[in-house]
C-alpha positions as CSV (number, residue, x, y, z in Angstrom):
1,M,8.2,31.1,-27.3
2,A,4.9,29.2,-27.4
3,I,1.7,30.8,-28.5
4,A,0.2,30.2,-25.1
5,G,3.1,32.0,-23.5
6,I,2.7,35.1,-25.7
7,A,-1.1,35.1,-25.0
8,V,-0.4,35.0,-21.3
9,M,2.1,37.8,-21.5
10,R,-0.4,40.0,-23.4
11,A,-3.1,39.2,-20.9
12,A,-0.9,40.1,-18.0
13,D,0.0,43.4,-19.7
14,A,-3.7,44.2,-20.2
15,L,-4.5,43.3,-16.6
16,L,-1.7,45.5,-15.2
17,R,-2.9,48.4,-17.4
18,A,-6.5,47.9,-16.2
19,L,-5.4,47.8,-12.6
20,G,-3.7,51.2,-12.8
21,G,-0.7,50.8,-15.1
22,D,1.8,52.8,-13.2
23,Q,5.4,53.4,-14.3
24,I,8.7,53.0,-12.4
25,G,12.3,53.9,-13.2
26,L,15.0,51.3,-12.9
27,V,18.2,53.1,-11.9
28,L,21.4,51.5,-13.3
29,A,25.0,52.6,-13.3
30,L,26.4,53.8,-16.6
31,P,29.2,51.6,-18.0
32,T,32.7,52.9,-17.2
33,A,35.7,53.0,-19.5
34,N,38.0,50.2,-18.8
35,G,41.6,51.0,-17.9
36,S,41.1,54.5,-16.7
37,N,43.1,55.1,-13.5
38,S,40.7,57.7,-12.1
39,T,37.7,55.3,-12.6
40,E,39.5,52.4,-11.0
41,L,40.4,54.6,-8.0
42,G,36.8,55.8,-7.7
43,L,37.8,59.4,-8.5
44,T,35.2,59.8,-11.2
45,D,31.5,59.1,-11.1
46,P,30.3,57.3,-14.2
47,G,26.7,58.5,-13.5
48,V,23.4,56.6,-13.8
49,Q,20.8,55.9,-16.3
50,Q,17.1,55.4,-15.7
51,I,15.1,52.9,-17.7
52,A,11.3,53.5,-17.7
53,I,9.3,50.4,-17.1
54,A,5.5,50.1,-17.6
55,P,2.9,48.7,-17.0
56,V,3.4,48.2,-13.3
57,V,1.0,47.8,-10.4
58,V,2.3,49.3,-7.1
59,R,0.9,47.9,-3.9
60,T,1.7,49.1,-0.4
61,L,2.8,46.3,2.0
62,P,2.7,46.5,5.8
63,A,6.0,47.7,7.2
64,P,7.3,46.0,10.3
65,N,7.7,47.9,13.5
66,T,11.5,47.8,13.2
67,G,13.1,48.3,9.8
68,P,12.1,50.1,6.6
69,R,9.3,52.7,6.8
70,V,7.8,51.9,3.4
71,R,7.6,48.5,1.7
72,L,6.0,48.2,-1.8
73,E,5.2,45.2,-4.0
74,L,5.7,45.9,-7.7
75,L,3.9,43.7,-10.1
76,I,5.8,44.2,-13.3
77,S,5.0,43.0,-16.8
78,A,7.4,40.4,-18.1
79,S,7.3,42.0,-21.6
80,A,8.4,45.3,-20.1
81,I,11.3,43.6,-18.3
82,A,12.2,41.8,-21.6
83,N,12.4,45.2,-23.3
84,A,14.6,46.5,-20.6
85,V,16.9,43.5,-20.8
86,D,17.3,44.0,-24.5
87,A,17.9,47.8,-24.1
88,T,20.6,47.3,-21.5
89,G,22.2,44.2,-23.1
90,T,22.0,42.2,-19.9
91,E,21.8,38.4,-19.9
92,S,18.5,38.0,-18.1
93,A,15.9,39.7,-15.9
94,E,17.7,38.4,-12.8
95,A,20.9,40.0,-14.0
96,L,19.0,43.2,-14.7
97,F,17.6,43.4,-11.1
98,D,21.1,42.5,-9.7
99,L,22.6,45.4,-11.5
100,A,19.9,47.9,-10.4
101,L,21.1,50.5,-7.9
102,G,17.5,51.1,-7.1
103,I,13.9,51.6,-8.3
104,Q,12.3,55.1,-8.5
105,H,8.6,55.4,-8.0
106,E,7.2,58.9,-8.0
107,N,9.9,60.9,-6.2
108,D,11.2,58.1,-4.0
109,L,14.1,55.8,-4.5
110,F,13.7,52.2,-3.3
111,H,16.1,49.3,-2.7
112,V,15.2,45.9,-4.2
113,E,14.6,43.5,-1.4
114,S,13.4,40.4,-3.4
115,V,12.4,39.4,-6.9
116,G,10.0,36.6,-7.7
117,T,8.8,35.3,-11.1
118,E,5.4,33.9,-12.1
119,Y,5.4,31.4,-14.9
120,F,2.7,29.9,-17.1
121,A,3.5,27.2,-19.7
122,G,7.2,27.7,-19.0
123,T,7.0,31.4,-19.9
124,A,7.5,34.2,-17.4
125,Y,4.6,36.6,-17.5
126,L,4.9,38.6,-14.2
127,Y,7.6,39.7,-11.8
128,R,6.9,40.4,-8.2
129,V,9.5,42.8,-6.8
130,V,9.5,43.9,-3.2
131,V,11.2,47.2,-2.6
132,V,12.0,49.1,0.6
133,E,12.7,52.8,1.3
């Protein structure tokens, strides 16, 4: 990773902390044991794990008249997502968001509607995630 990319990631982290630096929980299914008949039939629940991600800035978006009641835009640090990717052993940030069952903010669980990535000098520094309740 280029020095400019690292500097931009650090600047994004500092900016997100200065703007509120909230925390979210990424809810993921726990891995299941392969070959278990009860698991394959859906008779046992493998459970979930929650990965804490910070810093995050949470912004409320206008909700349409029809559809979800609450829409939020999450501005998430790329370094926090990189740490979550390493912790879960997923291939990429996109794969991590695809595996997510939901995102918990405060006491509410949200569904991921869309994910966008902001780049500088070829390095991701910020993820824009739109979630709905």
